[in-house]
C-alpha positions as CSV (number, residue, x, y, z in Angstrom):
1,X,3.6,-36.9,-15.0
2,X,1.8,-34.3,-17.1
3,X,4.7,-35.5,-20.1
4,X,3.8,-38.8,-20.3
5,X,-0.5,-37.7,-20.7
6,X,0.7,-35.0,-23.3
7,X,2.8,-37.8,-25.1
8,X,-0.6,-40.6,-24.8
9,X,-3.2,-37.5,-26.2
10,X,-0.7,-37.1,-29.2
11,X,-0.5,-41.1,-30.0
12,X,-4.1,-40.9,-29.7
13,X,-5.1,-38.1,-32.1
14,X,-2.2,-39.4,-34.3
15,X,-3.7,-42.6,-34.9
16,X,-7.3,-41.2,-35.2
17,X,-6.2,-39.7,-38.4
18,X,-4.5,-42.6,-39.8
19,X,-6.9,-44.4,-39.0
20,X,-9.7,-41.5,-40.5
21,X,-11.9,-42.0,-37.6
22,X,-12.2,-38.0,-37.2
23,X,-15.8,-37.1,-39.4
24,X,-17.3,-34.2,-40.0
25,X,-21.2,-34.6,-39.6
26,X,-23.4,-32.8,-42.4
27,X,-26.6,-33.0,-42.3
28,X,-28.7,-30.8,-45.7
29,X,-32.6,-30.5,-46.7
30,X,-33.4,-33.0,-49.9
31,X,-33.2,-30.6,-52.2
32,X,-30.4,-27.8,-51.7
33,X,-27.3,-28.1,-52.3
34,X,-23.9,-29.8,-50.9
35,X,-20.6,-28.2,-50.6
36,X,-17.7,-30.5,-49.8
37,X,-14.2,-28.9,-49.3
38,X,-10.5,-29.9,-47.9
39,X,-10.2,-29.4,-44.5
40,X,-6.3,-30.1,-44.6
41,X,-3.7,-29.2,-47.5
42,X,-2.7,-31.8,-50.0
43,X,1.2,-33.1,-49.1
44,X,3.6,-31.8,-51.2
45,X,4.2,-34.2,-54.9
46,X,0.8,-34.7,-54.9
47,X,-0.4,-36.7,-57.6
48,X,-4.3,-37.0,-57.8
49,X,-7.1,-35.7,-55.1
50,X,-10.1,-38.0,-54.7
51,X,-13.5,-37.7,-53.9
52,X,-15.3,-40.8,-53.4
53,X,-18.3,-42.1,-51.6
54,X,-18.2,-44.8,-49.1
55,X,-14.9,-45.0,-50.0
56,X,-15.3,-47.0,-52.8
57,X,-17.5,-44.9,-55.3
58,X,-15.7,-42.9,-57.3
59,X,-17.1,-38.9,-57.6
60,X,-14.8,-36.4,-58.7
61,X,-10.4,-36.6,-59.8
62,X,-8.6,-33.4,-59.4
63,X,-4.7,-33.2,-60.4
64,X,-2.3,-31.3,-58.8
65,X,-3.7,-27.6,-59.8
66,X,-7.2,-28.4,-59.3
67,X,-8.4,-29.3,-62.6
68,X,-11.2,-31.7,-62.7
69,X,-13.7,-32.6,-65.4
70,X,-16.9,-32.3,-63.9
71,X,-20.3,-34.0,-65.2
72,X,-24.2,-33.9,-64.0
73,X,-24.6,-32.6,-60.6
74,X,-21.8,-32.2,-59.6
75,X,-19.5,-29.1,-59.9
76,X,-16.6,-26.9,-58.6
77,X,-16.3,-24.9,-55.9
78,X,-14.6,-22.1,-55.2
79,X,-12.0,-23.3,-53.5
80,X,-9.7,-25.6,-54.7
81,X,-10.2,-29.2,-54.9
82,X,-13.8,-28.5,-52.9
83,X,-17.0,-30.1,-54.5
84,X,-20.9,-29.0,-55.2
85,X,-23.3,-31.2,-55.0
86,X,-26.2,-30.2,-56.4
87,X,-30.4,-30.8,-55.4
88,X,-29.3,-33.5,-53.1
89,X,-31.6,-36.4,-52.9
90,X,-32.1,-39.6,-49.5
91,X,-30.0,-41.6,-51.5
92,X,-27.1,-39.2,-51.8
93,X,-26.5,-39.7,-48.0
94,X,-22.9,-41.6,-47.2
95,X,-19.4,-40.3,-46.6
96,X,-17.6,-38.7,-48.1
97,X,-14.1,-38.2,-48.5
98,X,-11.6,-36.8,-50.4
99,X,-8.0,-38.8,-50.5
100,X,-4.4,-37.4,-51.7
101,X,-2.4,-40.0,-53.7
102,X,1.7,-39.7,-53.5
103,X,3.9,-41.3,-54.8
104,X,4.6,-43.9,-51.8
105,X,1.0,-43.5,-50.1
106,X,-3.0,-42.0,-49.9
107,X,-3.5,-40.0,-47.8
108,X,-6.8,-38.4,-46.4
109,X,-7.5,-35.4,-46.0
110,X,-11.3,-34.4,-45.8
111,X,-14.0,-37.7,-44.3
112,X,-18.1,-36.0,-44.5
113,X,-20.7,-38.3,-43.0
114,X,-23.9,-36.6,-45.0
115,X,-27.3,-36.6,-43.8
116,X,-30.0,-36.0,-46.3
117,X,-33.5,-35.0,-44.7
118,X,-36.8,-34.0,-46.3
119,X,-39.2,-32.0,-44.7
120,X,-40.9,-33.3,-41.3
121,X,-45.3,-33.8,-41.7
122,X,-46.9,-30.7,-39.8
123,X,-47.8,-31.4,-36.0
124,X,-50.8,-30.5,-34.7
125,X,-51.8,-29.8,-30.8
126,X,-54.9,-31.5,-29.5
127,X,-57.0,-30.8,-26.0
128,X,-58.1,-34.1,-25.0
129,X,-59.5,-33.4,-22.0
130,X,-59.8,-30.6,-19.1
131,X,-60.6,-30.9,-15.2
132,X,-61.5,-27.7,-13.9
133,X,-62.6,-26.3,-10.9
134,X,-62.6,-22.7,-12.1
135,X,-62.1,-20.6,-14.4
136,X,-58.0,-20.1,-12.3
137,X,-57.6,-23.7,-12.3
138,X,-57.6,-26.8,-14.4
139,X,-55.0,-30.3,-15.4
140,X,-55.0,-30.4,-19.4
141,X,-54.6,-32.8,-21.6
142,X,-52.8,-32.8,-24.5
143,X,-51.5,-35.1,-27.0
144,X,-49.1,-33.9,-29.8
145,X,-50.0,-35.5,-33.3
146,X,-48.2,-36.2,-36.9
147,X,-49.7,-38.5,-39.1
148,X,-47.6,-41.7,-38.1
149,X,-46.8,-40.4,-34.5
150,X,-47.9,-39.2,-31.2
151,X,-46.8,-37.8,-27.8
152,X,-49.2,-37.2,-24.5
153,X,-49.0,-34.9,-21.6
154,X,-50.5,-33.4,-18.7
155,X,-50.2,-29.4,-17.7
156,X,-51.4,-28.1,-14.3
157,X,-52.2,-24.9,-13.9
158,X,-53.4,-22.9,-11.0
159,X,-53.5,-19.0,-10.9
160,X,-52.1,-18.6,-14.0
161,X,-48.6,-20.8,-13.1
162,X,-48.7,-24.0,-15.5
163,X,-46.6,-26.7,-14.6
164,X,-45.8,-29.8,-16.9
165,X,-46.5,-33.3,-15.4
166,X,-45.4,-35.9,-17.5
167,X,-44.7,-36.3,-20.9
168,X,-41.3,-34.5,-21.2
169,X,-39.0,-37.0,-22.5
170,X,-39.8,-36.3,-26.7
171,X,-40.7,-39.1,-29.2
172,X,-38.5,-40.3,-32.0
173,X,-39.8,-41.0,-34.8
174,X,-39.6,-43.9,-37.8
175,X,-38.5,-41.1,-39.4
176,X,-36.1,-40.3,-37.3
177,X,-37.4,-37.1,-36.8
178,X,-38.3,-36.0,-33.2
179,X,-41.9,-35.3,-32.1
180,X,-42.5,-33.6,-28.5
181,X,-45.0,-31.2,-26.6
182,X,-43.4,-28.9,-23.7
183,X,-44.1,-25.7,-21.9
184,X,-42.4,-22.2,-22.3
185,X,-43.9,-18.3,-20.6
186,X,-47.4,-20.4,-20.2
187,X,-48.0,-21.7,-23.7
188,X,-47.7,-25.3,-24.9
189,X,-45.6,-26.3,-27.3
190,X,-45.8,-28.7,-29.8
191,X,-42.9,-29.7,-32.0
192,X,-41.7,-32.1,-34.7
193,X,-38.6,-31.8,-35.9
194,X,-35.4,-33.0,-37.5
195,X,-31.9,-31.4,-37.8
196,X,-32.7,-29.7,-41.2
197,X,-36.3,-29.1,-40.7
198,X,-39.3,-28.0,-37.8
199,X,-42.4,-27.8,-37.5
200,X,-44.8,-26.6,-34.9
201,X,-48.1,-26.5,-33.3
202,X,-49.2,-24.4,-29.5
203,X,-51.6,-22.6,-27.4
204,X,-52.2,-20.4,-24.7
205,X,-52.1,-22.8,-21.2
206,X,-54.4,-20.8,-18.8
207,X,-56.4,-19.6,-22.4
208,X,-57.1,-23.5,-22.4
209,X,-58.6,-23.4,-18.9
210,X,-60.4,-20.5,-19.6
211,X,-62.4,-21.9,-22.5
212,X,-63.0,-25.3,-21.5
213,X,-63.8,-24.7,-18.4
214,X,-67.0,-27.0,-16.2
215,X,-69.6,-26.3,-18.3
216,X,-71.9,-26.6,-14.7
217,X,-69.7,-24.1,-13.3
218,X,-69.5,-21.6,-15.9
219,X,-73.6,-21.7,-16.1
220,X,-73.4,-21.4,-11.8
221,X,-70.8,-18.2,-12.1
222,X,-72.7,-17.0,-15.0
223,X,-76.2,-17.0,-13.3
224,X,-74.9,-15.6,-10.2
225,X,-73.6,-12.6,-12.0
226,X,-76.5,-11.9,-13.9
227,X,-78.3,-12.4,-10.9
228,X,-75.7,-10.1,-8.6
229,X,-76.3,-7.1,-11.6
230,X,-80.2,-8.0,-11.1
231,X,-80.3,-6.9,-7.4
232,X,-77.7,-3.9,-7.5
233,X,-80.2,-2.6,-10.9
234,X,-83.4,-3.2,-8.9
235,X,-81.6,-1.7,-5.3
236,X,-80.4,1.4,-7.5
237,X,-83.8,2.2,-9.1
238,X,-85.3,2.0,-5.6
239,X,-83.4,4.1,-3.7
240,X,-83.9,7.2,-6.8
241,X,-88.0,6.5,-6.6
242,X,-87.3,6.8,-2.8
243,X,-84.9,9.9,-3.4
244,X,-87.3,11.6,-6.0
245,X,-90.2,11.4,-3.9
246,X,-88.2,12.5,-1.3
247,X,-86.7,15.7,-2.9
248,X,-90.8,16.2,-4.5
249,X,-92.1,15.8,-0.7
250,X,-89.5,19.0,0.6
251,X,-90.4,20.7,-2.3
252,X,-94.7,20.7,-1.5
253,X,-94.1,22.1,2.2
254,X,-92.1,24.9,1.0
255,X,-94.4,25.9,-1.0
256,X,-96.9,25.8,1.2
257,X,-95.0,27.8,3.6
258,X,-94.6,30.3,1.2
259,X,-98.2,30.7,0.0
260,X,-98.9,30.9,3.9
261,X,-96.5,33.6,4.1
262,X,-97.8,35.3,1.0
263,X,-101.7,35.1,2.5
264,X,-100.2,36.6,6.4
265,X,-98.7,38.9,4.3
266,X,-101.7,40.5,1.9
267,X,-104.3,39.9,4.2
268,X,-105.9,43.4,6.3
269,X,-104.7,44.3,9.4
270,X,-106.6,43.1,13.0
271,X,-108.7,45.5,14.0
272,X,-108.5,44.6,17.3
273,X,-105.1,46.7,16.6
274,X,-106.3,49.5,15.1
275,X,-106.7,52.7,17.6
276,X,-108.3,55.6,16.6
277,X,-108.1,58.7,18.3
278,X,-111.5,60.9,18.5
279,X,-112.0,65.1,19.9
280,X,-114.8,65.2,22.0
281,X,-116.5,68.5,22.8
282,X,-118.5,68.6,26.1
283,X,-121.6,71.0,26.1
284,X,-120.7,73.9,28.2
285,X,-121.0,73.3,31.9
286,X,-122.7,76.0,34.5
287,X,-120.4,77.8,36.7
288,X,-119.8,75.4,39.6
289,X,-118.8,72.1,37.9
290,X,-116.6,75.2,35.9
291,X,-114.9,75.9,39.4
292,X,-115.6,72.7,41.0
293,X,-113.4,70.9,37.7
294,X,-110.8,73.9,37.4
295,X,-111.3,73.6,33.1
296,X,-112.1,76.0,31.0
297,X,-115.8,75.5,29.5
298,X,-114.3,75.2,26.0
299,X,-111.9,72.2,27.6
300,X,-111.2,69.9,24.4
301,X,-111.2,66.5,25.5
302,X,-109.5,63.2,23.4
303,X,-110.8,60.5,23.6
304,X,-109.1,57.3,22.4
305,X,-112.1,54.9,21.2
306,X,-111.7,51.6,19.6
307,X,-113.3,51.4,16.8
308,X,-115.4,48.3,16.2
309,X,-114.5,45.1,14.9
310,X,-115.0,44.5,11.5
311,X,-115.9,40.9,10.3
312,X,-114.0,39.4,6.6
313,X,-117.6,38.8,5.7
314,X,-118.3,42.5,5.3
């Protein structure tokens, strides 16, 4: 069973090669040079190798040694039997084939399907509409536009995470280029490209949500922020004023107490507390009185006498 499958595959491959159905696609930018080289060696006893366009137009003929006469935009390549076509234009698109001629048959060696494309036109990403309930959530409706084609898509962003809703499939323009709008790392990309050239425009989705937020909502948020800031400033000012008055009041009380203490220290002492000891001598008594008291006539008696009080007005 396995040998049958192998034989069948080999037969199909041989048939395809014989019919020349294996074609290598080549895309080249307009104005560039195109290199065509053999993908298989010529057979033995080859008479010549012809390069043809669309199998009917002769481009160049090589002799068995690899020499040829080149004219115009056609030049030799570095490899034997290879060709360089200079400054290709869109009219140069077609099937290029190399055929080796022998005494018995013509063998197809190489075949290219060449497509010459020009540069694509610039592209522009346009924000058509933004449906926003806050600066962190919005629906973006955008259009990716060129001079002759456009494609639209919608992106929903919530808490800085965006997803694409519709418009994922690329649009093919009349020139065969592809126009596509897609999301990559929260960046909306608008891409216009073909196989050899591309242009792009992009913008950050979350940035668009902030910039295109509802003006009324932005005004409300700004007003609330300003009001809260003003309230905080007023509260802070009142608190600072109260604290300052409290500190000044405390300082005044301390000064009054200090002054009172100073007055008490400098005031004269209470005269009622002054005590004066005076020595008073009594006149000599009679002998009878002296005998009765048993004291000497000349005895000194110390009496405690309180000085009369003085007023502060004296």
